[in-house]
Structures are given as structure tokens and as C-alpha cells.
C-alpha positions in Angstrom: -65.8 117.0 11.9 -66.3 120.0 10.0 -68.3 122.9 10.6 -71.0 122.6 8.4 -71.7 118.9 9.3 -72.4 120.1 12.9 -74.7 122.2 11.9 -77.1 119.3 10.6 -76.8 117.4 13.5 -80.1 117.7 15.7 -79.1 120.1 19.0 -80.7 116.7 21.4 -77.5 115.0 19.4 -75.0 117.2 20.7 -76.2 116.6 23.9 -76.1 113.1 23.3 -72.6 113.0 22.0 -71.8 115.3 25.2 -73.3 112.5 27.2 -71.1 109.7 26.0 -68.2 112.0 26.4 -68.6 111.9 30.0 -69.1 108.4 30.3 -65.2 108.5 28.3 -63.8 110.9 30.8 -65.2 108.4 33.5 -63.0 105.3 31.8 -66.6 103.9 31.4 -66.1 102.8 28.0 -63.0 102.4 26.1 -63.1 103.9 23.0 -63.2 108.0 21.6 -66.9 108.8 19.5 -65.8 109.3 16.1 -68.0 110.9 13.1 -69.5 108.3 11.7 -71.0 107.1 15.2 -71.8 110.8 15.6 -74.1 110.6 12.6 -75.2 107.0 14.0 -76.8 108.8 17.3 -78.0 111.8 15.3 -79.8 109.3 13.1 -81.5 108.0 16.6 -82.6 111.6 18.1 -83.8 112.3 14.5 -85.7 109.2 14.0 -87.2 109.6 18.2 -88.4 113.0 17.2 -89.3 112.1 13.5 -92.6 113.5 12.1 -94.5 111.0 9.4 -97.3 112.7 7.4 -98.3 115.2 10.6 -98.0 111.4 12.5 -95.3 111.6 15.9 -94.2 107.9 16.4 -93.4 109.0 19.6 -95.6 111.6 21.0 -94.8 111.7 24.8 -91.9 112.3 26.8 -92.3 108.4 28.3 -92.5 107.4 24.4 -89.6 109.4 23.5 -87.5 108.3 26.4 -88.1 104.7 25.8 -87.4 105.0 22.0 -84.1 106.2 23.1 -82.9 103.6 25.4 -84.1 101.1 23.0 -83.2 102.3 19.9 -79.4 103.1 21.5 -79.2 99.7 22.4 -80.2 97.6 19.2 -78.8 100.2 16.9 -75.3 99.6 18.5 -74.6 103.4 17.5 -71.1 103.1 19.7 -67.9 100.8 19.5 -68.1 100.5 23.6 -71.0 101.4 26.1 -74.0 101.0 24.1 -76.1 99.6 27.3 -74.0 102.7 29.6 -75.0 105.2 27.5 -78.5 104.3 27.0 -79.0 104.5 30.9 -77.1 107.5 31.2 -79.2 109.4 28.3 -82.4 108.0 29.9 -81.5 109.3 33.4 -80.5 112.7 31.6 -83.5 112.9 29.3 -85.9 112.0 32.2 -84.5 114.6 34.2 -84.9 117.3 31.6 -88.3 116.3 30.9 -89.8 116.2 34.3 -91.3 112.6 34.1 -89.6 110.1 36.8 -88.9 106.0 36.0 -90.9 103.9 38.5 -88.9 103.1 41.7 -88.5 99.0 41.5 -86.6 99.4 37.9 -82.9 97.8 37.5 -82.1 99.8 34.6 -78.9 98.0 33.8 -80.7 94.2 33.7 -83.7 96.2 31.8 -80.8 97.3 29.2 -79.3 93.9 29.4 -82.6 91.9 28.6 -83.6 94.9 25.9 -80.1 93.7 24.3 -80.9 90.3 24.6 -84.3 90.6 23.0 -84.4 88.9 19.3 -87.7 88.0 18.4 -90.0 91.6 19.2 -91.0 94.0 17.1 -89.1 97.5 17.3 -92.4 99.2 18.4 -93.8 96.8 20.3 -90.6 96.5 22.1 -90.7 100.6 23.0 -94.0 100.4 24.2 -93.1 97.3 26.6 -90.2 99.1 28.2 -92.3 102.4 28.9 -94.6 100.0 30.6 -91.6 98.7 32.7 -89.8 101.9 33.1 -93.1 104.4 33.8 
């Protein structure tokens, strides 16, 4: 990736890519990350953090955490490990943001449930996941 393209990335995207590389270093994913996948992750980050006509789609950290979790799973930005990346990123984001996930939540089961859900619009899915997580 050229330095110019790196400058276009949202700063959070770089941390998310490093999270994926951590999974790879632990042999929890099988494939290295490529530029196209970096840009897909960056697109998710920009979507979660975007403002539309001064309206913030995901205004709270809990909203953002839930959105990241759902978008990483549903948009399938990487070849291998989307659910693992979503769980790891949720943990990292919550730690950085100072928010706590409910103790009763089994994140791996929630990730599978989000992946298998086909009939719910994304905005509603994010809201439901937020209720479950927090």
C-alpha cells in the first residue's frame, strides 16, 4: 500500500487492521490481509463514524461498538476470521471506550447468530445487538 493511500485511511482503521494482524500472528486466521480488505475495513470504520446532514448514525460508544460488531460480521471484509475479528474488535473498542459488555453474553454465540440472521435490516440488527451486549 502506498503512503498516499495509507494517509486516506481513518486512524481507527489502522488499529483494526493491526487487530487482524494479531489474529494472524496467533494463527487464528489463515490468510494475510490485503489492500482490498484494508479498504473494506476502512469503509466500515467510516460508515460507523459518519455524519449525514449533521445526523450521527451511531452517536454513543455502545452504538458504535454494536455497529462495528455487526458490520464486520455481515459485510465480510476479510477472507477468514470475520467473526473472530468482530469479537476481538468489540473487546478492544469497549476497553478503549471504557464500556463494559454484559457478563452473561457469549460473544462467539452472538457472532454466529448475527452471521446467520438474514431477515432483519442492519439498523435494527445493530439496535438488538446493543440491547444484548449492554
